[in-house]
MITOR-559933 format. One record per atom (N, C-alpha, C): x, y, z; residue number from 1; atom name; chain. Coordinates in steps of 0.05 Angstrom, whole numbers, plus 5000, padded with zeros to 4 digits. Example, Ala and Ser with C-alpha at 12.3 -4.5 7.8 and 13.67 -1.06 7.14 Angstrom:
5264_4886_5156_1_N_A
5246_4910_5156_1_CA_A
5264_4934_5156_1_C_A
5257_4955_5142_2_N_A
5273_4979_5143_2_CA_A
5258_5001_5157_2_C_A
***
This chain:
8596_6824_1985_1_N_A
8614_6846_1979_1_CA_A
8639_6835_2004_1_C_A
8659_6846_1994_2_N_A
8685_6834_2011_2_CA_A
8692_6854_2032_2_C_A
8686_6888_2023_3_N_A
8690_6901_2040_3_CA_A
8666_6932_2040_3_C_A
8671_6954_2054_4_N_A
8654_6971_2049_4_CA_A
8673_6992_2055_4_C_A
8669_7019_2043_5_N_A
8690_7041_2039_5_CA_A
8680_7065_2057_5_C_A
8698_7080_2068_6_N_A
8691_7100_2081_6_CA_A
8711_7122_2080_6_C_A
8701_7145_2084_7_N_A
8720_7170_2079_7_CA_A
8736_7173_2107_7_C_A
8765_7182_2101_8_N_A
8779_7182_2127_8_CA_A
8791_7214_2120_8_C_A
8788_7232_2143_9_N_A
8796_7260_2149_9_CA_A
8828_7254_2162_9_C_A
8851_7267_2152_10_N_A
8868_7270_2163_10_CA_A
8880_7299_2166_10_C_A
8895_7307_2186_11_N_A
8907_7331_2192_11_CA_A
8932_7328_2192_11_C_A
8945_7347_2175_12_N_A
8975_7348_2171_12_CA_A
8983_7377_2186_12_C_A
9004_7379_2199_13_N_A
9019_7408_2210_13_CA_A
9044_7403_2199_13_C_A
9052_7422_2184_14_N_A
9082_7427_2176_14_CA_A
9086_7455_2179_14_C_A
9105_7458_2200_15_N_A
9113_7485_2205_15_CA_A
9086_7499_2216_15_C_A
9082_7521_2198_16_N_A
9056_7538_2208_16_CA_A
9034_7538_2190_16_C_A
9035_7515_2174_17_N_A
9012_7512_2156_17_CA_A
8998_7489_2160_17_C_A
8976_7485_2183_18_N_A
8965_7466_2180_18_CA_A
8941_7457_2154_18_C_A
8935_7433_2149_19_N_A
8920_7427_2129_19_CA_A
8900_7403_2133_19_C_A
8876_7404_2123_20_N_A
8863_7376_2125_20_CA_A
8856_7362_2094_20_C_A
8864_7340_2091_21_N_A
8863_7330_2071_21_CA_A
8841_7301_2072_21_C_A
8831_7290_2057_22_N_A
8811_7271_2058_22_CA_A
8824_7245_2040_22_C_A
8819_7222_2049_23_N_A
8826_7202_2036_23_CA_A
8804_7175_2037_23_C_A
8812_7150_2030_24_N_A
8788_7131_2030_24_CA_A
8799_7109_2039_24_C_A
8789_7095_2059_25_N_A
8797_7067_2068_25_CA_A
8773_7044_2064_25_C_A
8786_7019_2060_26_N_A
8770_7001_2054_26_CA_A
8768_6986_2083_26_C_A
8745_6973_2092_27_N_A
8737_6966_2119_27_CA_A
8722_6942_2111_27_C_A
8729_6919_2129_28_N_A
8719_6894_2132_28_CA_A
8711_6884_2154_28_C_A
8690_6873_2160_29_N_A
8681_6863_2188_29_CA_A
8689_6838_2192_29_C_A
8699_6832_2218_30_N_A
8706_6805_2224_30_CA_A
8705_6797_2255_30_C_A
8684_6780_2257_31_N_A
8672_6780_2287_31_CA_A
8666_6799_2299_31_C_A
8647_6815_2283_32_N_A
8639_6844_2294_32_CA_A
8657_6865_2294_32_C_A
8683_6862_2286_33_N_A
8704_6880_2295_33_CA_A
8710_6892_2263_33_C_A
8714_6917_2264_34_N_A
8716_6929_2233_34_CA_A
8750_6923_2232_34_C_A
8763_6910_2211_35_N_A
8786_6917_2201_35_CA_A
8793_6933_2178_35_C_A
8814_6951_2177_36_N_A
8820_6965_2154_36_CA_A
8837_6952_2140_36_C_A
8828_6946_2113_37_N_A
8842_6930_2097_37_CA_A
8864_6946_2079_37_C_A
8855_6966_2073_38_N_A
8875_6984_2060_38_CA_A
8864_7014_2061_38_C_A
8879_7036_2064_39_N_A
8876_7067_2060_39_CA_A
8896_7078_2047_39_C_A
8880_7093_2032_40_N_A
8889_7111_2012_40_CA_A
8890_7140_2021_40_C_A
8912_7154_2028_41_N_A
8909_7175_2045_41_CA_A
8919_7199_2024_41_C_A
8907_7226_2032_42_N_A
8915_7251_2023_42_CA_A
8906_7251_1996_42_C_A
8882_7244_1988_43_N_A
8872_7245_1960_43_CA_A
8868_7268_1949_43_C_A
8852_7285_1965_44_N_A
8848_7311_1960_44_CA_A
8833_7331_1985_44_C_A
8836_7352_1985_45_N_A
8831_7370_2009_45_CA_A
8795_7375_2006_45_C_A
8781_7363_1992_46_N_A
8753_7372_1986_46_CA_A
8740_7340_1999_46_C_A
8722_7348_2016_47_N_A
8703_7325_2028_47_CA_A
8685_7311_2001_47_C_A
8671_7332_1991_48_N_A
8652_7318_1977_48_CA_A
8663_7302_1950_48_C_A
8681_7301_1936_49_N_A
8692_7290_1922_49_CA_A
8687_7256_1933_49_C_A
8706_7253_1952_50_N_A
8711_7232_1961_50_CA_A
8686_7218_1977_50_C_A
8666_7233_1984_51_N_A
8644_7222_1998_51_CA_A
8625_7208_1974_51_C_A
8628_7227_1948_52_N_A
8614_7212_1926_52_CA_A
8627_7192_1913_52_C_A
8654_7185_1918_53_N_A
8669_7160_1908_53_CA_A
8663_7140_1924_53_C_A
8664_7146_1956_54_N_A
8659_7125_1973_54_CA_A
8625_7108_1966_54_C_A
8605_7130_1962_55_N_A
8581_7123_1958_55_CA_A
8582_7102_1932_55_C_A
8592_7107_1912_56_N_A
8593_7099_1889_56_CA_A
8607_7073_1892_56_C_A
8626_7066_1903_57_N_A
8644_7049_1907_57_CA_A
8625_7027_1924_57_C_A
8610_7035_1944_58_N_A
8593_7018_1961_58_CA_A
8569_7012_1943_58_C_A
8560_7026_1934_59_N_A
8533_7021_1911_59_CA_A
8539_6993_1896_59_C_A
8562_7003_1882_60_N_A
8570_6978_1860_60_CA_A
8592_6959_1870_60_C_A
8592_6959_1896_61_N_A
8610_6936_1912_61_CA_A
8634_6924_1896_61_C_A
8652_6949_1900_62_N_A
8676_6951_1886_62_CA_A
8689_6931_1899_62_C_A
8704_6915_1881_63_N_A
8728_6898_1893_63_CA_A
8754_6916_1902_63_C_A
8761_6904_1924_64_N_A
8790_6917_1938_64_CA_A
8808_6926_1912_64_C_A
8811_6903_1899_65_N_A
8835_6907_1876_65_CA_A
8834_6925_1856_65_C_A
8809_6939_1856_66_N_A
8809_6960_1835_66_CA_A
8804_6988_1848_66_C_A
8812_6987_1875_67_N_A
8811_7018_1890_67_CA_A
8830_7035_1883_67_C_A
8855_7031_1875_68_N_A
8873_7048_1868_68_CA_A
8870_7057_1838_68_C_A
8852_7042_1823_69_N_A
8848_7051_1800_69_CA_A
8827_7074_1801_69_C_A
8807_7068_1814_70_N_A
8786_7094_1820_70_CA_A
8792_7111_1831_70_C_A
8815_7110_1848_71_N_A
8821_7133_1863_71_CA_A
8837_7152_1843_71_C_A
8859_7137_1828_72_N_A
8870_7150_1810_72_CA_A
8854_7163_1783_72_C_A
8835_7150_1778_73_N_A
8815_7168_1761_73_CA_A
8806_7190_1772_73_C_A
8799_7194_1800_74_N_A
8784_7215_1813_74_CA_A
8809_7235_1810_74_C_A
8833_7232_1819_75_N_A
8852_7250_1822_75_CA_A
8852_7261_1792_75_C_A
8857_7247_1772_76_N_A
8858_7257_1744_76_CA_A
8835_7279_1741_76_C_A
8812_7264_1743_77_N_A
8791_7287_1744_77_CA_A
8788_7308_1756_77_C_A
8799_7312_1781_78_N_A
8799_7337_1799_78_CA_A
8825_7354_1791_78_C_A
8842_7343_1772_79_N_A
8863_7355_1762_79_CA_A
8858_7382_1743_79_C_A
***
């Protein structure tokens, strides 16, 4: 597998409306140090869908080239 995937949590503060969103990052180990290969931020405001997506991507050993497609599919599914 070329990388593994993790959920990333982000805090946004605009005026008086702070919000938390979740995204996904592709991480690769190099000499024992994690390197973030790609991050897709602000996918949704719920943790569970991203957690499921990350688990599926890791189990199926998703190639990084397909990450945008699966995230787009998730966004459509959640709409």
